[in-house]
C-alpha positions as YAML, in Angstrom:
chain: A
units: angstrom
residues:
- id: 1
  name: UNK
  ca: [22.08, 21.09, 2.91]
- id: 2
  name: UNK
  ca: [20.54, 18.14, 4.73]
- id: 3
  name: UNK
  ca: [21.18, 17.38, 8.37]
- id: 4
  name: UNK
  ca: [23.14, 14.21, 9.16]
- id: 5
  name: UNK
  ca: [21.10, 11.20, 10.28]
- id: 6
  name: UNK
  ca: [21.72, 10.44, 13.92]
- id: 7
  name: UNK
  ca: [22.05, 6.83, 15.01]
- id: 8
  name: UNK
  ca: [19.59, 5.45, 17.56]
- id: 9
  name: UNK
  ca: [20.71, 4.62, 21.08]
- id: 10
  name: UNK
  ca: [21.20, 0.98, 20.11]
- id: 11
  name: UNK
  ca: [23.57, 2.04, 17.31]
- id: 12
  name: UNK
  ca: [21.20, 1.31, 14.42]
- id: 13
  name: UNK
  ca: [20.75, 3.91, 11.72]
- id: 14
  name: UNK
  ca: [17.17, 4.54, 10.57]
- id: 15
  name: UNK
  ca: [16.35, 4.14, 6.91]
- id: 16
  name: UNK
  ca: [16.10, 7.40, 5.01]
- id: 17
  name: UNK
  ca: [12.55, 8.71, 4.74]
- id: 18
  name: UNK
  ca: [10.80, 8.20, 1.41]
- id: 19
  name: UNK
  ca: [8.74, 10.87, -0.23]
- id: 20
  name: UNK
  ca: [5.23, 9.96, -1.39]
- id: 21
  name: UNK
  ca: [6.10, 9.41, -5.06]
- id: 22
  name: UNK
  ca: [9.12, 7.24, -4.29]
- id: 23
  name: UNK
  ca: [7.01, 5.23, -1.86]
- id: 24
  name: UNK
  ca: [4.31, 4.72, -4.55]
- id: 25
  name: UNK
  ca: [6.94, 3.47, -7.01]
- id: 26
  name: UNK
  ca: [8.21, 1.05, -4.37]
- id: 27
  name: UNK
  ca: [4.86, -0.48, -3.35]
- id: 28
  name: UNK
  ca: [2.98, -0.42, -6.67]
- id: 29
  name: UNK
  ca: [4.38, -3.74, -8.04]
- id: 30
  name: UNK
  ca: [2.91, -5.66, -5.08]
- id: 31
  name: UNK
  ca: [-0.53, -4.18, -5.78]
- id: 32
  name: UNK
  ca: [-0.27, -4.84, -9.51]
- id: 33
  name: UNK
  ca: [0.47, -8.50, -8.71]
- id: 34
  name: UNK
  ca: [-2.43, -8.64, -6.23]
- id: 35
  name: UNK
  ca: [-4.79, -7.11, -8.80]
- id: 36
  name: UNK
  ca: [-3.71, -9.65, -11.43]
- id: 37
  name: UNK
  ca: [-4.52, -12.51, -9.03]
- id: 38
  name: UNK
  ca: [-8.24, -11.72, -9.02]
- id: 39
  name: UNK
  ca: [-8.40, -12.29, -5.24]
- id: 40
  name: UNK
  ca: [-10.09, -9.90, -2.82]
- id: 41
  name: UNK
  ca: [-7.74, -8.05, -0.46]
- id: 42
  name: UNK
  ca: [-7.25, -5.10, 1.85]
- id: 43
  name: UNK
  ca: [-4.29, -2.76, 1.56]
- id: 44
  name: UNK
  ca: [-2.96, -3.92, 4.92]
- id: 45
  name: UNK
  ca: [-2.96, -7.57, 3.81]
- id: 46
  name: UNK
  ca: [-0.85, -6.73, 0.75]
- id: 47
  name: UNK
  ca: [1.46, -4.51, 2.79]
- id: 48
  name: UNK
  ca: [1.95, -7.17, 5.48]
- id: 49
  name: UNK
  ca: [2.36, -10.08, 3.04]
- id: 50
  name: UNK
  ca: [4.99, -8.16, 1.04]
- id: 51
  name: UNK
  ca: [6.71, -6.43, 3.98]
- id: 52
  name: UNK
  ca: [6.00, -3.01, 2.46]
- id: 53
  name: UNK
  ca: [7.09, 0.16, 4.25]
- id: 54
  name: UNK
  ca: [4.60, 2.61, 5.67]
- id: 55
  name: UNK
  ca: [4.06, 5.76, 3.59]
- id: 56
  name: UNK
  ca: [5.24, 9.18, 4.76]
- id: 57
  name: UNK
  ca: [1.73, 10.09, 5.97]
- id: 58
  name: UNK
  ca: [-0.09, 6.76, 6.59]
- id: 59
  name: UNK
  ca: [-3.48, 8.24, 7.46]
- id: 60
  name: UNK
  ca: [-3.78, 9.92, 4.05]
- id: 61
  name: UNK
  ca: [-1.35, 8.17, 1.73]
- id: 62
  name: UNK
  ca: [-2.85, 4.66, 1.73]
- id: 63
  name: UNK
  ca: [-6.19, 6.07, 0.60]
- id: 64
  name: UNK
  ca: [-4.61, 8.37, -1.97]
- id: 65
  name: UNK
  ca: [-2.60, 5.47, -3.35]
- id: 66
  name: UNK
  ca: [-5.54, 3.08, -3.71]
- id: 67
  name: UNK
  ca: [-7.67, 5.79, -5.32]
- id: 68
  name: UNK
  ca: [-4.86, 6.38, -7.85]
- id: 69
  name: UNK
  ca: [-4.94, 2.65, -8.64]
- id: 70
  name: UNK
  ca: [-8.71, 2.89, -9.15]
- id: 71
  name: UNK
  ca: [-8.27, 5.87, -11.51]
- id: 72
  name: UNK
  ca: [-5.61, 3.88, -13.40]
- id: 73
  name: UNK
  ca: [-8.17, 1.11, -13.98]
- id: 74
  name: UNK
  ca: [-6.26, -1.39, -11.87]
- id: 75
  name: UNK
  ca: [-8.53, -1.84, -8.82]
- id: 76
  name: UNK
  ca: [-12.23, -1.81, -8.07]
- id: 77
  name: UNK
  ca: [-13.95, -1.56, -4.71]
- id: 78
  name: UNK
  ca: [-15.84, -4.75, -3.84]
- id: 79
  name: UNK
  ca: [-16.98, -4.33, -0.25]
- id: 80
  name: UNK
  ca: [-15.91, -3.78, 3.32]
- id: 81
  name: UNK
  ca: [-14.35, -5.94, 6.01]
- id: 82
  name: UNK
  ca: [-12.91, -5.53, 9.50]
- id: 83
  name: UNK
  ca: [-9.30, -4.39, 9.66]
- id: 84
  name: UNK
  ca: [-6.71, -7.03, 10.50]
- id: 85
  name: UNK
  ca: [-4.12, -4.31, 11.23]
- id: 86
  name: UNK
  ca: [-3.01, -4.70, 14.86]
- id: 87
  name: UNK
  ca: [-3.64, -1.01, 15.56]
- id: 88
  name: UNK
  ca: [-6.85, -0.88, 13.50]
- id: 89
  name: UNK
  ca: [-9.21, -1.86, 16.34]
- id: 90
  name: UNK
  ca: [-11.21, -3.94, 13.82]
- id: 91
  name: UNK
  ca: [-12.56, -0.83, 12.11]
- id: 92
  name: UNK
  ca: [-14.22, -1.09, 8.71]
- id: 93
  name: UNK
  ca: [-11.82, -1.03, 5.76]
- id: 94
  name: UNK
  ca: [-12.31, -1.25, 2.01]
- id: 95
  name: UNK
  ca: [-11.84, -4.52, 0.20]
- id: 96
  name: UNK
  ca: [-10.40, -4.39, -3.32]
- id: 97
  name: UNK
  ca: [-9.90, -6.68, -6.28]
- id: 98
  name: UNK
  ca: [-8.28, -6.25, -9.64]
- id: 99
  name: UNK
  ca: [-10.40, -5.13, -12.56]
- id: 100
  name: UNK
  ca: [-10.91, -7.53, -15.46]
- id: 101
  name: UNK
  ca: [-8.30, -5.54, -17.37]
- id: 102
  name: UNK
  ca: [-5.80, -5.97, -14.53]
- id: 103
  name: UNK
  ca: [-6.53, -9.69, -14.31]
- id: 104
  name: UNK
  ca: [-5.97, -10.02, -18.05]
- id: 105
  name: UNK
  ca: [-2.72, -8.04, -17.88]
- id: 106
  name: UNK
  ca: [-4.08, -5.05, -19.83]
- id: 107
  name: UNK
  ca: [-3.76, -2.57, -16.92]
- id: 108
  name: UNK
  ca: [-0.67, -1.93, -14.86]
...
């Protein structure tokens, strides 16, 4: 039995928490579209541009997700840049682009 979700002090009800696999299914289409574009990007840029939710465990799940996309032949690493995430303190982050297969629509 699950516990009832308690409303916040302002009366709003928080969205139910996603598990990792549900979160991946939700955010993957935005990354497939970004890979097909052929443009370079960071995960934060795609998340911010598409208003994607944070994963259940942000420190691990973003990396696990992008590595799954690499294994699926969708993304390739193409360098590093400074983070544009407000809480990222301009740390180094990976830059990605879609593989030729993803750009041609053969990987998804």
